[in-house]
N, C-alpha and C positions, 0 to 999 in steps of 0.2 A: 503494500496499500504506499507506503513511504517513498520507497522508488519508481511510483507511476511517474511518467514523465508529466500527465495531464495534471497529478496533485496537486492542489492550490494551497489547501492548510499552510500554516505559518513554518513548521516542520520541516514541512515534505521542502517549501520552498528554499528555506534558506540552507537546507543539505547540499542540494541543487548549486544554489552560488558559492557560499566560503564555507560550508561544513558546519555542525551544531557540535556542542561539547558531547563527550560520550557518555556521562550521567545521561544526562536529557534525552539523547536518543536510545538507550538502552531504558530507561524506565519508561519510555512509549514502548516499545519492545514487547517489555517483560509484565509491564502494569503494576498491581500491587507489589508483587512481590520484590521487585527491583527496586521501587519506590522507597518499601520497608526498611530494604537495606542503605538505603541512600542516607534516608533520613536517619534512622538510626547511627546509623555512622559518625554522620557531622556533627550531630548532638554529642558523641560519646569518644569520639576518637582523641587521643593524649601523646601522640608520637613524642620524642627527643626533639630537637632544637634541631631544624634544616632537614629532618625530613617529613615525607608526607606522611599525612593522620590515614587516608583513604586511598587504598588502589584496585584498580578493576580488572579481572582476569578476562584477557580477553583470546579470540582461538586463533591469533597468529601474533599478535603483537605483544606477546606477553603479560605484564602487570603496568597498566597507563593511570593515571589520574582521573579524575572524573571530569575533569577541565579539559580534558586532550581534545582536541577537534580532530571530528570525523568528517567526512566526503562520503557521497556517493559511493564510488568507487573502493574507497575503505570495505564499504559495508558490504559490498557485493567479494570484495576478497575475506573479508569474513564469512558470510555464506558459503562462501565457497570450498572455506578449510573445514576438515572434520575434526574433530574434539575425542581424542582419545590416546592411552598412555603409548601408545604404539605407531602414532602420528608426529614425526616429528619435525614438522612445519607448526604444531600446537607446543610439544613438547618441550623443543628445544629453546623459544623465547624465554615460556614460564619460568622455567628449572634457571634459564641466564637471569631474568630479573630478581628473583627467592634470592639467589644466591647473593647478588646483590645489597638486598632488602639486608638480608641477616649479617651481611659484614656490617651497613652503613649504622644500625639501628642499637649492634652492642649485644651481647650474651642477656643481659638483664630485662631484656622487651619483651614482650608478650606482644605474639602475631595473632588477632581473633580473625576467625573465619567466618563470613556469614551468609558459607554456602552450605550445599547440602552436606553431609559428611558420611553419606552411604555410598556414596561411589567412589572410585577409585580416579577418575579420571583427572582430576587434579589434586585428589588429596596425596595421594604417594611420593607425587611430586614436591608438594609442599615440606608433608613431611621430612623428605628427603635434606630438605634448605634449611628447616627450622625445627625438628626435634620433636621435643618436649617443649616447648617454647610455644608452640602451636595450639590453640586454643579453640573452643568454641562453645555457645550457649548451650547449657546443661537443658535447657528447655527447647532444646528443636530436636533432642531423638522422640521420632514416632509420628512428627509432623508433618504435611504435604509443604508443597514450595507458598500457596495461597494461606495456609495458616500462619509459616512464619512468617510470612512479609506482613500480615496483620499483626502478628506478636510483636513484630520490631517496630512498627507505625507505633501501636499503641505506648510501647516502653519508652521510645522517643518524646511524642506527644506530652505523659504523662511523668518526663523523667525521671523512669527508673530502670535502671543500669542492669541488664539483666546477669547472671551468676557465671562464668565462662569455666570451663574443666577441660585436661590436655586433651586432648585428638588422640595422642597416642596410648592406649589401651584402655581406650571407653568401650562404653557399649556404646553403642551403634542402633543397633535395634530396641526396641521396647511394646511397650502396651501405650496403643495409642492415647494420647490427652484428649479433654473431651473439648467441645467446639467453642471457639471464643465467641462468647456472646455478641449481638450485633454491635457496629458502632457506625456512624455515619460522618466522615470527613468531609471535609472541599473537595472539588473535586480540581485536577490541574487543567488549565485552560487547554492547554494541547489535548487532551483527552476530547474534551469538547468539541473541537475543532477537527478530531480524526473522526468522533459520530458523523458529523456535520457532514463532511465528505462522504461518507459514506450510504 
């Protein structure tokens, strides 16, 4: 939808012209899940001096800050790149950036992963770089994508940080938690524009 040449909504126009921030683009593509991640990470990131507080895993450019400009051509390359432990175009830049980040932040800094911990497609690469410093929210266990996104958004709005536990040795599957009670949030303007376009 966003790559259609005739798309007139703001994000599509900007993507064609000068590109858009990676975080904004992924929030459009992933909806609630990524919006929850970005909102939560922005609210609670506490990095060492001169280090990024939020980084996004990409299909073929490793870890990028969410403000990185992405063009339509970049997005097409992302879409054409497979994701998996056996795909060099994906693993090599991710591994490179994770190792650099591990050196840059120092041995005392915890790295919090706000993605799924039930898949090895990036988990094993990140564990090799960060080892026991790699953490994830305890409340992610047995939650689906949308539930994790909703949980992150709620906690960011309520200013309540989640508890983090080490990925290494963690129980990655468990009893499904109860559904989150409904809550309404203002919808981003880009979503309204997308719906008006379709």
